[in-house]
C-alpha positions in Angstrom: -33.8 -3.6 17.1 -31.9 -4.7 20.2 -30.6 -7.8 18.4 -29.2 -5.7 15.5 -27.5 -3.3 18.0 -25.9 -6.2 19.8 -24.7 -7.6 16.5 -23.3 -4.2 15.5 -21.5 -3.9 18.8 -20.0 -7.4 18.5 -18.8 -6.7 15.0 -17.2 -3.4 16.1 -15.5 -5.3 19.0 -14.2 -8.0 16.6 -12.8 -5.4 14.2 -11.2 -3.5 17.0 -9.5 -6.6 18.3 -8.3 -7.6 14.9 -6.6 -4.2 14.4 -5.2 -4.1 18.0 -3.5 -7.5 17.4 -2.1 -6.8 14.0 1.6 -6.2 13.5 2.7 -2.6 13.1 4.9 -1.7 10.2 8.6 -0.7 10.8 7.9 2.2 8.4 4.7 3.5 6.9 3.8 6.7 5.1 1.0 8.1 2.8 1.0 10.8 0.3 -2.3 12.5 -0.6 -3.5 12.6 -4.3 -4.9 15.7 -6.0 -8.7 16.1 -5.5 -9.1 15.8 -9.3 -7.3 12.4 -9.4 -3.9 10.8 -9.7 -2.1 12.4 -12.7 0.2 10.2 -14.8 3.1 12.7 -14.3 2.6 12.7 -10.5 5.1 10.5 -8.7 4.3 9.2 -5.2 7.8 9.1 -3.7 8.9 7.8 -0.3 12.4 8.1 1.2 13.5 5.5 3.7 16.7 5.3 5.7 18.0 1.8 5.7 20.8 1.1 8.2 20.3 -2.6 8.9 21.7 -4.6 5.9 21.4 -8.0 7.7 17.6 -7.9 7.9 15.0 -8.5 5.2 12.2 -6.1 4.5 8.6 -6.9 3.3 7.4 -4.0 1.3 3.7 -3.2 0.5 2.1 -0.7 -1.8 -0.9 0.9 -0.3 -3.8 2.8 -1.9 -6.9 4.5 -0.5 -9.6 4.7 -3.0 -13.3 5.5 -3.2 -16.3 4.5 -5.3 -15.3 6.9 -8.1 -12.4 4.6 -9.1 -13.7 3.2 -12.4 -11.5 0.1 -12.8 -11.0 -3.3 -11.1 -7.2 -3.1 -11.4 -4.3 -0.6 -11.3 -1.3 -0.7 -13.6 1.7 0.8 -11.7 5.3 1.8 -12.6 7.5 1.0 -9.5 11.1 2.0 -8.9 13.6 1.8 -6.1 16.6 4.2 -6.1 19.6 4.1 -3.8 22.3 6.8 -3.5 24.1 5.0 -6.3 21.1 5.2 -8.8 18.2 3.0 -9.8 18.2 -0.4 -8.1 14.9 -1.8 -9.3 12.2 -1.0 -11.9 9.0 -2.9 -13.1 5.4 -2.5 -14.1 2.8 -4.2 -11.9 -0.9 -5.0 -12.5 -2.7 -4.9 -9.2 -6.1 -6.5 -8.8 -8.5 -4.4 -6.8 -11.8 -6.1 -7.3 -13.1 -9.7 -7.9 -14.7 -10.7 -11.2 -18.1 -9.7 -9.8 -16.9 -6.1 -9.1 -16.6 -6.5 -5.3 -13.7 -4.4 -3.9 -10.9 -6.5 -2.3 -9.8 -3.6 -0.1 -10.4 -3.2 3.6 -12.8 -0.6 5.1 -16.3 0.3 5.8 -18.3 2.6 3.5 -17.0 4.3 0.4 -13.3 4.5 1.3 -11.3 1.3 0.9 -7.6 0.7 1.6 -5.8 -1.7 -0.7 -2.5 -3.2 0.4 -0.5 -5.2 -2.2 2.9 -6.9 -1.7 5.7 -5.3 -3.6 7.4 -8.6 -4.2 6.6 -12.1 -2.8 10.1 -12.4 -1.3 11.4 -10.0 1.2 14.0 -7.5 -0.1 17.6 -7.2 1.3 19.5 -4.0 1.0 23.2 -4.6 0.5 24.3 -1.0 1.4 23.1 1.2 4.2 21.7 4.6 3.1 18.7 6.4 1.8 16.4 4.5 -0.5 13.6 6.2 -2.5 10.5 4.2 -3.6 8.5 5.7 -6.5 5.1 4.8 -7.8 3.4 6.2 -10.9 0.0 5.3 -12.2 0.2 3.6 -15.7 -3.5 3.6 -16.6 -4.9 5.2 -19.8 -7.1 7.6 -17.9 -5.4 10.8 -16.8 -6.1 12.0 -14.2 -7.2 8.8 -12.6 -10.2 9.5 -10.4 -11.2 7.9 -7.1 -7.7 7.6 -5.6 -7.2 9.6 -2.4 -3.8 8.5 -1.0 -0.8 6.5 -2.1 1.4 4.8 0.5 4.0 2.3 1.5 4.4 0.0 4.4 7.6 -1.8 5.3 7.9 -4.7 7.7 11.4 -5.5 9.0 12.3 -9.1 9.4 15.2 -10.4 11.5 15.9 -14.1 11.2 12.7 -14.7 9.3 10.6 -13.0 12.0 8.8 -9.7 11.7 10.0 -6.8 13.9 8.4 -3.4 14.4 
């Protein structure tokens, strides 16, 4: 019993240290999903003010899901709008579980947080202004159960180095 308590304490300490040392995003926001699930006509939208056009930005899509999510992947429509109109649009297939069904997200218990890179290369914005990032689920099930929050994290890079 004492040995398992010691192991649990050490595990907690290691997890705390890992989170304390991790880089903080320049911008991060989450939007809650309806309790009945993520509806196909429900857009998760995030507006970000970009003033620095010399830096690059690493952008991540975030999702918090629970064990009610029935799939091992997520098809997603992604768009970026500037004040001048649509700048980027695509469809992504995000892998959420390995071939054996083990969730690839972070977290203890039923709730897992999944973070997937928007693009491999950092984005550069040529004009300062407000940019809107939109995410829409593109799965066949509507509403899509097991999703609790949709979010975005942006890490700013100056000269190839991440900045908070």
